DONU-318455 format. One record per residue (C-alpha): residue number from 0; residue in one letter; x, y, z. Coordinates in Angstrom, 3 decimals. Each point is the difference from the previous one (the first is absolute). Layout:
BEGIN
{NUM, 'a', {X, Y, Z}}
...
//
This chain:
BEGIN
{0, 'm', {28.948, 16.254, 132.670}}
{1, 'a', {0.235, 3.763, 0.803}}
{2, 't', {3.767, -0.120, -0.664}}
{3, 'l', {-0.639, -1.751, -3.231}}
{4, 'a', {-2.563, 2.680, -1.034}}
{5, 'v', {2.401, 2.788, 0.795}}
{6, 'l', {2.750, -1.647, -2.019}}
{7, 'm', {-2.357, -0.500, -2.980}}
{8, 'l', {-1.079, 3.675, 0.178}}
{9, 's', {3.690, 1.155, 0.186}}
{10, 'm', {0.769, -2.093, -3.045}}
{11, 'a', {-2.989, 1.371, -1.947}}
{12, 't', {0.852, 3.549, 0.990}}
{13, 'a', {3.633, -0.613, -1.297}}
{14, 'd', {-1.349, -1.541, -3.223}}
{15, 'a', {-2.220, 3.071, -0.515}}
{16, 'q', {2.846, 2.320, 0.455}}
{17, 'k', {2.154, -1.826, -2.510}}
{18, 'k', {-2.750, 0.519, -2.590}}
{19, 't', {0.134, 3.819, 0.567}}
{20, 'l', {3.415, 1.708, -0.507}}
{21, 'v', {0.170, 3.220, 1.901}}
{22, 'v', {2.106, 2.801, -1.603}}
{23, 'a', {0.863, 3.215, 1.856}}
{24, 'l', {0.046, 3.221, -1.976}}
{25, 'n', {1.668, 3.173, 1.282}}
{26, 'q', {-2.672, 2.232, -1.529}}
{27, 'd', {-3.627, -0.035, -1.067}}
{28, 'p', {-0.280, 0.209, -3.773}}
{29, 'd', {-1.979, 2.733, -1.818}}
{30, 'v', {-3.048, -1.112, -2.149}}
{31, 'l', {0.153, -3.539, -1.351}}
{32, 'd', {-0.684, 1.096, -3.574}}
{33, 'p', {2.898, -0.641, -2.422}}
{34, 't', {-0.977, 3.087, -2.095}}
{35, 'l', {0.074, 2.395, 3.020}}
{36, 's', {2.533, -1.382, 2.520}}
{37, 'r', {3.555, 1.072, 0.571}}
{38, 't', {1.277, -1.704, 3.011}}
{39, 'y', {2.540, -2.737, 0.286}}
{40, 'v', {-1.954, -1.957, 2.634}}
{41, 'g', {-2.862, 0.076, -2.358}}
{42, 'r', {2.060, -1.778, -2.658}}
{43, 'i', {0.843, -2.653, 2.584}}
{44, 'i', {-3.785, -0.615, 0.222}}
{45, 'y', {-0.413, -0.007, -3.749}}
{46, 's', {2.821, -2.517, -0.485}}
{47, 'h', {-2.496, -2.603, 1.616}}
{48, 'm', {-3.343, 0.941, -1.511}}
{49, 'c', {0.801, 2.176, -3.133}}
{50, 'e', {2.335, -1.679, -2.422}}
{51, 'k', {1.400, 1.816, -2.964}}
{52, 'l', {0.595, -0.566, -3.637}}
{53, 'y', {3.800, -0.411, 0.847}}
{54, 'e', {2.078, -0.623, 2.980}}
{55, 'i', {3.664, 0.264, 1.084}}
{56, 'd', {2.151, -2.555, 1.720}}
{57, 'e', {2.978, 0.128, 2.466}}
{58, 'n', {2.350, 1.076, -2.806}}
{59, 'l', {-2.433, 2.812, -1.166}}
{60, 'r', {-0.800, -2.021, -3.215}}
{61, 'i', {-3.386, 0.658, -1.251}}
{62, 'f', {-2.237, -3.122, -0.969}}
{63, 'p', {-3.659, -0.500, -0.879}}
{64, 'q', {-2.593, -0.341, 2.888}}
{65, 'l', {-3.470, 0.484, -1.450}}
{66, 'a', {1.390, 0.505, -3.561}}
{67, 'a', {0.909, -3.181, -1.836}}
{68, 'd', {3.341, 1.370, -1.319}}
{69, 'l', {2.045, 3.093, -0.223}}
{70, 'p', {-1.616, 2.585, -2.365}}
{71, 'a', {0.793, 0.230, -3.654}}
{72, 'f', {1.177, 3.329, -1.249}}
{73, 't', {-0.500, 1.192, -3.611}}
{74, 'd', {-0.249, 3.387, -1.877}}
{75, 'g', {3.173, 1.208, 1.446}}
{76, 'g', {-1.096, -0.844, 3.577}}
{77, 'k', {-3.229, 1.944, -0.323}}
{78, 't', {-2.317, -3.043, -0.307}}
{79, 'v', {-0.093, -2.502, 2.816}}
{80, 't', {-1.768, -3.275, -0.011}}
{81, 'i', {-0.564, -1.873, 3.240}}
{82, 'k', {-1.348, -3.611, 0.131}}
{83, 'l', {-1.859, -0.851, 3.218}}
{84, 'r', {0.008, -3.160, 2.062}}
{85, 'p', {-3.103, -2.086, -0.780}}
{86, 'g', {-2.430, -1.207, 2.527}}
{87, 'v', {0.580, 2.742, 2.567}}
{88, 'k', {-2.790, 1.437, 2.132}}
{89, 'f', {-0.422, 2.875, 2.380}}
{90, 'n', {-0.720, -0.880, 3.554}}
{91, 'd', {-3.740, 0.659, -0.745}}
{92, 'g', {0.110, -2.706, -2.540}}
{93, 't', {-0.362, 2.249, -3.106}}
{94, 'p', {2.521, -0.465, -2.825}}
{95, 'm', {3.370, 1.717, -0.093}}
{96, 'n', {0.246, 0.716, -3.691}}
{97, 'a', {0.975, 2.432, -2.485}}
{98, 'e', {-3.026, 2.256, 0.579}}
{99, 'a', {0.699, 0.042, 3.748}}
{100, 'v', {3.527, 1.014, -0.727}}
{101, 'r', {-1.156, 2.718, -2.397}}
{102, 'f', {-2.460, 1.239, 2.644}}
{103, 's', {2.664, -0.007, 2.830}}
{104, 'l', {2.783, 1.883, -2.206}}
{105, 'd', {-2.664, 2.591, -0.927}}
{106, 'r', {-1.017, 0.375, 3.583}}
{107, 'h', {3.800, 0.562, 0.880}}
{108, 'l', {0.214, 2.579, -2.706}}
{109, 'h', {-3.241, 1.965, 0.482}}
{110, 'm', {-1.420, -0.455, 3.460}}
{111, 'k', {0.047, 3.229, 2.069}}
{112, 'g', {2.788, -0.017, 2.583}}
{113, 's', {1.818, -2.901, -1.813}}
{114, 'n', {3.574, -0.400, 1.248}}
{115, 'r', {0.683, -2.165, -2.982}}
{116, 'r', {-0.651, 2.369, -2.805}}
{117, 's', {3.663, 1.237, -0.431}}
{118, 'e', {1.306, -3.354, 0.263}}
{119, 'i', {-1.593, -1.172, -3.241}}
{120, 'd', {-1.118, 3.308, -1.619}}
{121, 'l', {1.743, -0.877, -3.293}}
{122, 'i', {-2.750, -2.446, -0.721}}
{123, 'n', {-2.112, 1.626, -2.660}}
{124, 'a', {-2.439, -2.744, -0.766}}
{125, 'i', {-0.988, -3.424, 1.410}}
{126, 'e', {-1.428, -2.609, -2.331}}
{127, 'v', {-1.614, -3.373, 0.765}}
{128, 'v', {1.308, -2.322, -2.789}}
{129, 'd', {-1.732, -3.175, 1.372}}
{130, 'p', {-0.914, -1.226, 3.441}}
{131, 'l', {3.595, -0.813, 0.959}}
{132, 't', {1.873, 2.798, -1.905}}
{133, 'i', {0.236, 3.736, 0.715}}
{134, 'r', {1.827, 2.510, -2.303}}
{135, 'l', {1.464, 3.255, 1.214}}
{136, 'r', {0.536, 2.881, -2.454}}
{137, 'l', {2.690, 2.318, 1.533}}
{138, 'k', {0.549, 3.676, -0.705}}
{139, 'a', {3.718, -0.824, -0.147}}
{140, 's', {2.230, -2.947, 0.799}}
{141, 'f', {-0.067, -0.473, 3.852}}
{142, 'a', {2.887, -1.831, 1.460}}
{143, 'p', {-1.449, -0.404, 3.620}}
{144, 'l', {-3.273, -1.349, -1.118}}
{145, 'v', {0.397, -3.599, 1.025}}
{146, 'a', {1.477, 1.102, 3.347}}
{147, 'a', {-2.987, 2.193, 0.572}}
{148, 'l', {-2.287, -2.969, -0.763}}
{149, 'a', {2.021, -1.899, 2.677}}
{150, 'd', {-1.468, 2.160, 2.562}}
{151, 'r', {-3.509, 1.663, 0.848}}
{152, 'a', {-0.538, 1.298, -3.547}}
{153, 'g', {0.108, -3.643, -1.106}}
{154, 'm', {-2.616, -1.122, 2.535}}
{155, 'p', {-3.334, -1.005, -1.651}}
{156, 'v', {-3.073, 0.749, 2.239}}
{157, 's', {-3.339, -1.683, -0.367}}
{158, 'p', {-2.163, 2.208, -2.305}}
{159, 't', {-3.047, -1.356, 1.801}}
{160, 'q', {1.119, 1.109, 3.422}}
{161, 'a', {1.411, 3.242, -1.162}}
{162, 'n', {-3.236, 0.910, -2.017}}
{163, 'k', {-2.105, -0.943, 3.149}}
{164, 'l', {2.217, 1.966, 2.592}}
{165, 'g', {1.409, 2.848, -2.034}}
{166, 'e', {2.278, 2.096, 1.969}}
{167, 'k', {-0.630, -2.196, 3.055}}
{168, 'f', {1.707, -2.974, -1.665}}
{169, 'g', {2.666, 0.137, 2.555}}
{170, 't', {-2.404, -0.993, 2.784}}
{171, 'a', {-0.502, -3.431, -1.481}}
{172, 'p', {2.644, -0.545, -2.742}}
{173, 'v', {-0.156, -2.887, -2.454}}
{174, 'c', {2.850, -1.046, -2.094}}
{175, 'v', {1.782, -3.177, -0.891}}
{176, 'g', {2.171, -1.615, 2.757}}
{177, 'p', {0.605, -3.086, 2.265}}
{178, 'w', {-2.036, 1.754, 2.687}}
{179, 's', {-2.982, 2.253, -0.083}}
{180, 'f', {-1.103, 2.911, 2.040}}
{181, 'v', {-2.075, -0.513, 3.137}}
{182, 'e', {0.107, 2.989, 2.299}}
{183, 'r', {1.920, 3.057, 1.062}}
{184, 'v', {-0.096, 1.705, 3.429}}
{185, 'p', {2.001, 3.132, -0.383}}
{186, 'q', {3.147, 0.193, 2.210}}
{187, 'd', {-0.527, -3.459, 1.068}}
{188, 'r', {-0.169, -2.887, -2.642}}
{189, 'i', {-0.661, -1.057, -3.496}}
{190, 'v', {-1.186, -3.540, -0.545}}
{191, 'l', {0.277, -2.040, -3.250}}
{192, 'e', {-1.377, -3.567, -0.569}}
{193, 'k', {1.175, -2.700, -2.462}}
{194, 's', {-1.687, 0.561, -3.410}}
{195, 't', {-2.349, -2.506, -1.296}}
{196, 'h', {0.695, 1.297, -3.663}}
{197, 'y', {3.800, 0.235, -0.133}}
{198, 'f', {1.467, -1.917, -3.010}}
{199, 'd', {2.839, -1.434, 2.077}}
{200, 'p', {-1.542, -0.735, 3.376}}
{201, 'g', {2.938, -2.121, 1.301}}
{202, 'q', {1.998, 3.033, 0.388}}
{203, 'a', {-2.268, 1.319, 2.758}}
{204, 'r', {0.940, -2.193, 2.871}}
{205, 'f', {-1.714, 1.943, 2.731}}
{206, 'd', {-3.752, 0.249, 0.275}}
{207, 'r', {0.263, 3.630, 1.391}}
{208, 'l', {2.537, 2.818, 0.069}}
{209, 'l', {-0.389, 2.429, 2.816}}
{210, 'f', {1.913, 3.363, -0.293}}
{211, 'r', {0.166, 1.684, 3.219}}
{212, 'i', {0.893, 3.680, 0.180}}
{213, 'i', {2.666, 0.479, 2.708}}
{214, 't', {1.824, 3.282, -0.403}}
{215, 'd', {2.365, -0.404, 3.081}}
{216, 'd', {3.126, -1.953, -0.944}}
{217, 'n', {0.494, -1.314, 3.530}}
{218, 'v', {-3.663, -1.326, 0.157}}
{219, 'r', {0.487, -1.713, -3.358}}
{220, 'l', {3.234, -1.626, 1.201}}
{221, 'a', {-1.574, -1.155, 3.195}}
{222, 'n', {-2.905, -1.497, -1.932}}
{223, 'l', {2.392, -1.940, -2.225}}
{224, 'r', {1.830, -1.292, 2.915}}
{225, 's', {-3.146, -1.160, 1.790}}
{226, 'g', {-1.520, -1.557, -3.222}}
{227, 'd', {-2.901, 2.431, -0.172}}
{228, 'i', {1.179, 0.981, -3.534}}
{229, 'd', {1.658, -2.335, -2.437}}
{230, 'f', {1.778, 2.537, -2.297}}
{231, 'm', {1.591, 3.415, 0.697}}
{232, 'h', {1.254, 2.298, -2.654}}
{233, 'l', {2.189, 3.107, 0.116}}
{234, 'v', {1.917, -1.408, 2.976}}
{235, 'a', {2.416, 2.515, 1.402}}
{236, 'p', {3.630, -0.829, -0.672}}
{237, 't', {0.850, -0.348, 3.739}}
{238, 'd', {-3.004, -2.229, 0.569}}
{239, 'a', {0.929, -2.183, -2.980}}
{240, 'v', {3.508, -0.773, 1.585}}
{241, 'n', {-1.611, -1.000, 3.260}}
{242, 'l', {-2.742, -2.256, -1.780}}
{243, 'k', {2.960, -1.832, -1.821}}
{244, 'k', {1.629, -0.675, 3.280}}
{245, 'e', {-3.144, -1.452, 1.540}}
{246, 'g', {0.056, -2.714, -2.667}}
{247, 'r', {-3.771, -0.404, -0.253}}
{248, 'f', {-0.549, 2.307, -3.000}}
{249, 'e', {0.969, 0.339, -3.609}}
{250, 'v', {1.055, 3.512, -0.773}}
{251, 's', {0.031, 1.052, -3.717}}
{252, 'n', {1.889, 3.075, -0.929}}
{253, 'v', {-0.173, 1.406, -3.632}}
{254, 't', {1.350, 3.302, -1.249}}
{255, 'g', {-3.055, 2.015, -1.277}}
{256, 'i', {-0.548, 1.911, -3.151}}
{257, 'g', {-1.799, 2.780, 1.777}}
{258, 'y', {1.105, 3.195, 1.924}}
{259, 's', {-0.815, 2.267, 2.958}}
{260, 'g', {0.399, 3.744, -0.022}}
{261, 'i', {-1.536, 3.313, 0.851}}
{262, 't', {-2.728, 1.181, -2.374}}
{263, 'i', {-0.221, 3.778, 0.014}}
{264, 'n', {-3.154, 1.952, -1.158}}
{265, 'l', {0.864, 2.486, -2.571}}
{266, 'h', {-3.331, 1.244, -1.553}}
{267, 'n', {-2.840, -2.061, 1.530}}
{268, 'k', {-2.419, 2.275, 1.785}}
{269, 't', {-3.385, -1.714, -0.687}}
{270, 'g', {0.777, -3.518, -1.075}}
{271, 'k', {1.475, -1.988, -2.818}}
{272, 'a', {-0.532, 1.710, -3.393}}
{273, 'p', {1.516, -0.137, -3.533}}
{274, 'q', {1.831, 3.216, 0.637}}
{275, 'p', {1.460, 1.889, 3.054}}
{276, 's', {-2.941, 1.438, 2.016}}
{277, 'g', {1.697, 2.923, 1.624}}
{278, 'n', {2.807, 1.686, 1.913}}
{279, 'l', {0.400, -1.443, 3.468}}
{280, 'g', {1.903, 2.989, 1.067}}
{281, 't', {2.540, -1.964, 2.102}}
{282, 'p', {3.797, 0.025, -0.407}}
{283, 'l', {0.063, -3.807, -0.050}}
{284, 'a', {-2.458, -0.079, -2.973}}
{285, 'n', {1.209, 3.118, -1.839}}
{286, 'd', {3.809, 0.012, 0.405}}
{287, 'p', {2.207, -2.903, -1.302}}
{288, 'r', {2.819, 1.257, 2.187}}
{289, 'v', {-2.015, -1.028, 3.015}}
{290, 'r', {-0.617, -3.430, -1.255}}
{291, 'e', {3.573, -0.458, -0.954}}
{292, 'a', {1.052, 1.184, 3.509}}
{293, 'l', {-2.403, -2.655, 1.482}}
{294, 'd', {1.491, -2.702, -2.231}}
{295, 'l', {3.662, 1.002, 1.095}}
{296, 's', {-0.986, -0.095, 3.557}}
{297, 'i', {-0.673, -3.700, -0.086}}
{298, 'd', {2.647, -2.643, 0.294}}
{299, 'r', {-1.415, -3.017, -1.806}}
{300, 'e', {2.517, -2.570, 1.299}}
{301, 'a', {-0.346, 1.142, 3.601}}
{302, 'l', {-3.808, -0.081, -0.400}}
{303, 'n', {0.305, -3.520, -1.298}}
{304, 'q', {2.268, -1.062, 2.999}}
{305, 'v', {-2.109, 1.678, 2.733}}
{306, 'a', {-3.543, -0.848, -1.333}}
{307, 'w', {0.609, -3.284, -1.770}}
{308, 'd', {3.086, -1.613, 1.615}}
{309, 'g', {1.897, 0.569, -3.253}}
{310, 'q', {-2.216, -2.580, -1.845}}
{311, 'y', {-1.426, 2.212, -2.627}}
{312, 't', {1.591, 1.896, -2.979}}
{313, 'p', {0.446, 3.763, 0.010}}
{314, 'g', {-1.108, 1.452, -3.237}}
{315, 'c', {-0.984, 3.221, -1.772}}
{316, 't', {-2.023, -1.140, -2.952}}
{317, 'p', {-3.137, -1.949, -0.568}}
{318, 'i', {1.771, -2.873, -1.607}}
{319, 'a', {1.304, -2.621, 2.385}}
{320, 'p', {3.478, -1.518, -0.447}}
{321, 'v', {-1.379, -3.357, -0.864}}
{322, 's', {-1.590, 1.390, -3.082}}
{323, 'p', {1.827, -0.534, -3.347}}
{324, 'f', {-0.802, 3.705, -0.556}}
{325, 'a', {1.966, 1.168, 3.013}}
{326, 'd', {2.627, 2.591, -0.456}}
{327, 'k', {2.995, -1.729, 1.690}}
{328, 'g', {2.098, 3.230, -0.432}}
{329, 'r', {-2.504, 2.478, 1.744}}
{330, 'k', {1.280, 1.296, 3.360}}
{331, 'c', {-2.403, 1.303, 2.516}}
{332, 'p', {0.700, 3.507, 1.455}}
{333, 'a', {1.954, -0.218, 3.142}}
{334, 'r', {-1.223, 1.733, 3.136}}
{335, 'd', {1.191, 3.712, -0.092}}
{336, 'v', {-1.457, 1.921, 2.991}}
{337, 'a', {2.111, 3.061, -0.797}}
{338, 'k', {-1.381, 0.218, -3.494}}
{339, 'a', {-3.492, -0.727, 1.110}}
{340, 'k', {0.155, 2.949, 2.427}}
{341, 'k', {1.312, 2.211, -2.765}}
{342, 'l', {-2.830, -0.963, -2.380}}
{343, 'l', {-2.548, 0.827, 2.678}}
{344, 'a', {1.862, 3.330, 0.603}}
{345, 'd', {-0.073, 0.765, -3.703}}
{346, 'a', {-3.805, -0.695, 0.035}}
{347, 'g', {-0.353, 2.454, 2.706}}
{348, 'l', {-0.351, -2.467, 2.824}}
{349, 'a', {3.300, 0.445, 1.799}}
{350, 's', {-1.824, -0.355, 3.352}}
{351, 'g', {-1.479, -3.310, -0.981}}
{352, 'y', {-3.138, -1.441, -1.425}}
{353, 'g', {-2.823, -2.259, 1.274}}
{354, 'f', {-2.430, -2.136, -1.610}}
{355, 'e', {-2.410, -2.979, 0.810}}
{356, 'm', {0.818, -3.490, -1.405}}
{357, 't', {-2.689, -2.645, 0.143}}
{358, 'i', {1.269, -3.449, 0.851}}
{359, 'v', {-2.000, -3.351, 0.128}}
{360, 'n', {-0.775, -0.815, 3.637}}
{361, 'd', {2.127, -3.172, 0.512}}
{362, 'p', {3.238, -0.481, 2.001}}
{363, 'q', {2.176, -0.354, -3.004}}
{364, 'q', {-1.100, 3.093, -1.758}}
{365, 'r', {0.045, 2.073, 3.193}}
{366, 'r', {3.664, -1.180, 0.532}}
{367, 'v', {0.895, 1.094, -3.644}}
{368, 'g', {-1.764, 3.307, 0.469}}
{369, 'e', {1.736, 0.637, 3.241}}
{370, 'v', {3.378, -0.585, -1.426}}
{371, 'i', {-0.726, 2.339, -2.964}}
{372, 'q', {-1.376, 2.583, 2.373}}
{373, 'g', {3.301, -0.053, 2.171}}
{374, 'm', {2.275, 0.190, -3.090}}
{375, 'a', {-2.007, 2.861, -1.535}}
{376, 'k', {0.043, 1.967, 3.163}}
{377, 'e', {3.804, 0.320, -0.132}}
{378, 'a', {-0.399, 1.770, -3.390}}
{379, 'g', {-2.618, 2.390, 1.275}}
{380, 'f', {-3.164, -1.845, -0.712}}
{381, 'n', {-2.783, -0.383, 2.724}}
{382, 'i', {-2.080, -2.920, -1.190}}
{383, 's', {-3.240, -0.801, 1.856}}
{384, 'l', {-0.816, -3.669, -0.353}}
{385, 'r', {-3.777, -0.736, -0.499}}
{386, 'p', {-0.965, -3.629, 0.397}}
{387, 'a', {-3.038, -1.226, -1.979}}
{388, 'e', {-1.822, -3.208, -0.833}}
{389, 'f', {1.146, -1.246, -3.243}}
{390, 'a', {-3.009, 0.086, -2.341}}
{391, 's', {-1.050, 3.275, 1.484}}
{392, 'a', {3.440, 1.416, -0.621}}
{393, 'l', {-0.134, -1.087, -3.749}}
{394, 'n', {-3.507, 1.750, -0.419}}
{395, 'e', {1.411, 3.140, 1.640}}
{396, 'n', {2.977, -0.108, -2.252}}
{397, 'd', {-2.265, -0.349, -3.000}}
{398, 'a', {-1.952, 2.999, 1.187}}
{399, 'g', {3.127, 2.229, 0.310}}
{400, 'k', {-0.056, 0.194, 3.783}}
{401, 'h', {3.643, -0.905, 0.595}}
{402, 'a', {3.082, 2.151, -0.235}}
{403, 'a', {2.151, -3.082, -0.026}}
{404, 'f', {-0.882, -3.718, 0.395}}
{405, 'l', {2.405, -2.718, 1.024}}
{406, 'i', {-1.168, -2.859, -2.314}}
{407, 'g', {1.376, -2.830, -2.160}}
{408, 'w', {-0.908, -1.944, -3.079}}
{409, 's', {0.183, -3.748, -0.032}}
{410, 'g', {1.460, -0.014, -3.568}}
{411, 'r', {-0.772, -1.498, -3.530}}
{412, 'v', {2.141, -2.166, -2.161}}
{413, 'd', {0.211, 2.740, -2.697}}
{414, 'p', {1.239, 3.426, 1.067}}
{415, 'd', {-2.833, 1.694, -1.844}}
{416, 'a', {-2.458, -0.758, 2.692}}
{417, 'n', {2.389, 1.284, 2.678}}
{418, 'i', {0.459, 3.300, -1.709}}
{419, 'h', {-2.476, 1.070, -2.763}}
{420, 'q', {-3.221, 0.171, 2.089}}
{421, 'f', {1.839, 2.021, 2.716}}
{422, 'h', {1.892, 2.574, -2.135}}
{423, 't', {-2.066, 0.780, -3.134}}
{424, 'c', {-2.425, 2.788, -0.285}}
{425, 'g', {-3.475, -1.660, 0.931}}
{426, 'g', {1.693, -3.218, 1.049}}
{427, 's', {-2.603, -2.044, 1.996}}
{428, 'l', {2.245, -0.152, 3.148}}
{429, 'n', {1.487, 3.490, -0.454}}
{430, 't', {-1.345, 1.440, 3.251}}
{431, 't', {2.576, 2.702, 0.022}}
{432, 'l', {-1.230, 1.343, -3.360}}
{433, 'a', {3.551, 0.635, -1.151}}
{434, 'c', {-0.287, 0.655, -3.755}}
{435, 'd', {2.965, 0.333, -2.568}}
{436, 'e', {-0.484, -0.602, -3.624}}
{437, 'g', {3.669, -0.864, -0.338}}
{438, 'i', {-0.270, -2.763, 2.594}}
{439, 'd', {-3.099, -1.271, -1.706}}
{440, 'g', {1.673, -0.191, -3.306}}
{441, 'l', {2.837, -2.116, 1.412}}
{442, 'l', {-2.444, -2.324, 1.845}}
{443, 'n', {-2.273, -0.360, -2.995}}
{444, 'k', {2.931, -0.794, -2.212}}
{445, 'a', {1.218, -2.734, 2.444}}
{446, 'r', {-3.404, -1.640, -0.374}}
{447, 'e', {0.185, -0.149, -3.834}}
{448, 'v', {3.491, -1.244, -0.605}}
{449, 't', {0.751, -3.719, 0.533}}
{450, 'd', {3.857, 0.114, 0.379}}
{451, 'q', {0.851, -0.479, 3.602}}
{452, 'a', {3.218, 2.125, -0.216}}
{453, 'q', {-1.793, 2.832, -1.648}}
{454, 'r', {-2.874, -0.182, 2.496}}
{455, 'a', {2.517, 0.040, 2.946}}
{456, 'g', {1.701, 3.046, -1.454}}
{457, 'l', {-3.354, 1.888, -0.166}}
{458, 'y', {-0.755, -0.945, 3.504}}
{459, 'r', {3.352, 1.350, 1.140}}
{460, 'e', {-0.688, 3.297, -1.655}}
{461, 'a', {-3.384, 0.245, 1.506}}
{462, 'i', {1.137, -0.937, 3.526}}
{463, 'd', {2.694, 2.683, -0.213}}
{464, 'k', {-2.907, 2.479, -0.432}}
{465, 'f', {-2.606, -1.153, 2.464}}
{466, 'a', {2.124, -1.533, 2.678}}
{467, 'g', {3.129, 2.137, -0.400}}
{468, 'q', {-1.730, 3.451, -0.585}}
{469, 'r', {-3.696, 0.160, 0.474}}
{470, 'r', {-0.046, -2.388, 3.024}}
{471, 'n', {-3.756, -0.413, 0.258}}
{472, 'i', {0.954, -3.404, 1.434}}
{473, 'i', {3.284, -0.467, 2.001}}
{474, 'y', {0.937, -3.557, -0.227}}
{475, 'l', {1.627, -1.483, 3.121}}
{476, 'y', {0.413, -3.897, -0.213}}
{477, 'h', {-1.151, -3.243, -1.551}}
{478, 'l', {-1.458, -2.441, 2.430}}
{479, 'n', {0.391, -3.769, 0.424}}
{480, 'y', {-3.149, -2.029, 0.387}}
{481, 'i', {0.401, -2.173, 3.119}}
{482, 'a', {-2.662, -2.588, 0.863}}
{483, 'a', {-0.061, -2.547, 2.727}}
{484, 'y', {-2.201, -3.205, 0.365}}
{485, 'p', {0.256, -3.363, 1.794}}
{486, 'k', {2.372, -2.499, -1.540}}
{487, 'n', {-2.684, -2.517, -0.695}}
{488, 'l', {-1.647, 2.396, -2.500}}
{489, 'k', {1.508, -1.179, -3.255}}
{490, 'g', {-0.048, 1.245, -3.549}}
{491, 'y', {0.364, 3.819, 0.577}}
{492, 'k', {1.978, 1.832, -2.507}}
{493, 'a', {0.977, 3.726, 0.542}}
{494, 'v', {-0.105, 2.196, -3.125}}
{495, 'p', {1.681, 3.550, -0.092}}
{496, 'd', {-3.266, 1.760, -0.267}}
{497, 'g', {-0.643, -0.729, 3.522}}
{498, 'l', {-3.483, -1.612, -0.382}}
{499, 'i', {-0.991, -2.959, 2.089}}
{500, 'r', {-1.101, -3.012, -2.169}}
{501, 'i', {-1.571, -2.857, 1.979}}
{502, 'k', {-1.106, -1.916, -3.062}}
{503, 'g', {1.787, -3.312, -0.078}}
{504, 't', {1.080, 0.160, 3.672}}
{505, 's', {-1.041, -2.604, 2.550}}
{506, 'w', {0.679, -1.351, 3.488}}
{507, 'n', {2.487, -2.770, 0.043}}
//
């Protein structure tokens, strides 16, 4: 009898585990509020509890999610009419209707600290036509609008919960999704449970999703092999090779639409602001020759080989090669230590120059930082690496506390969202406070024209200026998104934005 009881308990435990899918994240997200957040890992959480008006598929095609159809454009593209899916409820049971979408877009545009504002700032007015129709009046035609609404700017939030919690909405967010928020323990876990209000409940085949925060690659890998976690993202290329050989795991590998680079503070003394907030008084911030020297000290191909086993794609722009907007003819500057030394000497730094570079405190980023540190030293740079916890590092960067920050961007389907908010005066993610009206003009024009070739030309011209001359961000490479999970987890589809989408997956 005792043996039978133990067996039954074991079976019950296994069954309970199968009803909870455990996903390991490499970083703890920032605030779980679609209006305020800015992290890639936060977007992974949203993909399960905060759906959007539009979504993208594996081929980067946009399709309706909470909208009923693609929008209708009239008045030369300045009037946009969006029909909403009927019968949709937020996870608190309140209706997701046109008024809720109006409320959410208005919140994204006007809430203090919004990181969505510059993504949709060409919206001039929002009108509720009927309970399932919203109309947007734009200041000018806006080519990236649908792509923007396929990310956080297109996530409706429950007006009831947002009005109740105000700026603390992120502590208990309520949106539309197959799962709803249960709890968050910082630096440890985020728990979601199957929604009782989702319009397509058959797509949520797990009762619970448990996102565990495990920053160490080796620990995540050991947990995957032991079965303590079911899904691991951002697998290191060398680990991916070994997991494939083991034969127990599926390993998905998709070329991403994002980038990684070094963000260099030019004018941010006291925090993000519409205009530069002061002179930092450092050669790195004040002298473009020093930034060019740093760029020339780095061998992008060697960095890729040493840090990533040659699995990523070296690059020097924010537009990934998989994008239809990519400039196939652009050549990245080759490493030139002699020229880098001369530039430093011309800047009055013939004896060398030192600065601190903040890196996220995980093994992969430390490895990248150390490779850059070693390369730059040969050109006369003495870089001190400062590891920091991810969310804290983002806040410090916003506040202007970094000289340089090794950080990436997971990428969006339209290049506007990879560029405009980082490089325009007052851009919501322009933490360097770089400001150039000529660059603004090019990037604003690229928003307004609809011809892809014309837009691509405008981006080429702007990139020449901010990546080839100003260098407030030195772009280094475009990563691949590699995920691993047991072979009996079926239905997972990898998308080039790197987000994990568990909806529709199940144990076989």
